[in-house]
N, C-alpha and C positions, 0 to 999 in steps of 0.2 A: 181521749188521752193520746198524746203524741208518743211515739216510740223513741227510745234513746238512740242516737247515732252510734254505730259500731264501726271503728276504723281499724285497718290492718297496718301494722308497722311496715315501712318500706324505706326507700332511699331518702325521701323527704322528711320522714320522721322514724329514724331507726330505733329499734329496741333490741338489746342483746341481754342475755342472762347467762352467767357462767359461775362456776364454783369460786368462792373466795379463796385466796391463797392463805392456807393455815387457819388458825383459830381466830374467832372473833368473840370479843368480850364486851358486854354492855354494862355500864355502871350508872346507878341512879342513887342519889342521897348516900354516897359513900358505901353502897352495897352493890355487889355483883348481882344483876338480875337476869343475865343471860350469858351463856358460855357454850360455844359450839364449834365443831370443825365441819359443820354441814351448812354454813351460811352461803347464800347466793348473792351475787352482785348484779343488780339490774342497771344497765346504762340506757338512758332514753334521751334521744335528740341532744339538745344542748344543756340538759339538766345535770346536776352533780350525780355521781353514782350513788345508789341506795343499796344498803345491805338488808337482805331479807333473811331472817333467822327462823328456823323451824320453831313453831309454837311449843313443841315438846321440850325444847331446850331453854325455855324462858320460865322464870319463877312467876307463875300465874297469880300468886298471892298478891302481887303488886299491881295487877291489872283490874280495873273496874270498867265495865262496859259504859260507853258514852252514848249520847243520843245523836251525835254527829254522824252524818252520812254524806259521802260525796260520790261523784261519778267521773270516771275517766273513759273517754270513748275508745281508748286502746287497751285498757285493762279491765274495766267493769265497775261494779259497785264496791265502794270501800266502807268498812265500818271501823270505828275508832274505840280506843280505850284511854282512860285517864290513868296515870301512874300515881300511886300512893304508897309511900314508905315513911312510916313515922309521921312527922308533921310536914313532910315535903309532899307537894301535890303538883302534878304537871298535867293540865287538862288537855285532852285530845292529842297526847304525845306519841301514841302508837296506832298504827293502822294495819289492816289486812284486807285482802280480796278473798272472800270465802269461796267464790266461784269465778275465778278470773277467766277472761276470754282465752281461747285456744292458743293464741300467739304467745301468751305469757303464763300458760298453765303450770309451769314449773314453780311459780310462787304460791300456789295453793298450799295451805297448811303452814304458811310462813307469816311473820309479822315484820314490820319495819318501824323504826324509831326516828323521830325528829331529832337531829343532832344538837339543836339548841337546848334540849332538855336532858340529854344523857351524854355520857362519854362512850364513844364507840372506838374500839382499838383492835388492831391486829396484834395478836399475842405471839411471842416467840414460842415455837414448838417445844423448846427446852425449858420454858418457864412452867412451874406447876400450875395446874388449873385451880 
């Protein structure tokens, strides 16, 4: 069995992780499924920024484990969830790295959402949660 390549972010493939500014709210099927002031923003090379939210701040009742698994040589093995709320279903719409590589260890315990399935918004701090 071949081992998976492990790559370290650097000038040719930068990855940065920083706290998101303010609150981040995620909505699916007209329902708030996550709301946090502890989100992280991961920026990787030329990809769009990705919000990673603490799993503790997500309504896990809408998450169903998926069989999909992927691998990123910079972050590690990803597992996926399907979103289900009422009659709305979005297959493989949420992912996480349970044991991310050291360079991105900050995203452990967090999940990310594909934006084509949910609404992800920065919330004004003065707006009620």
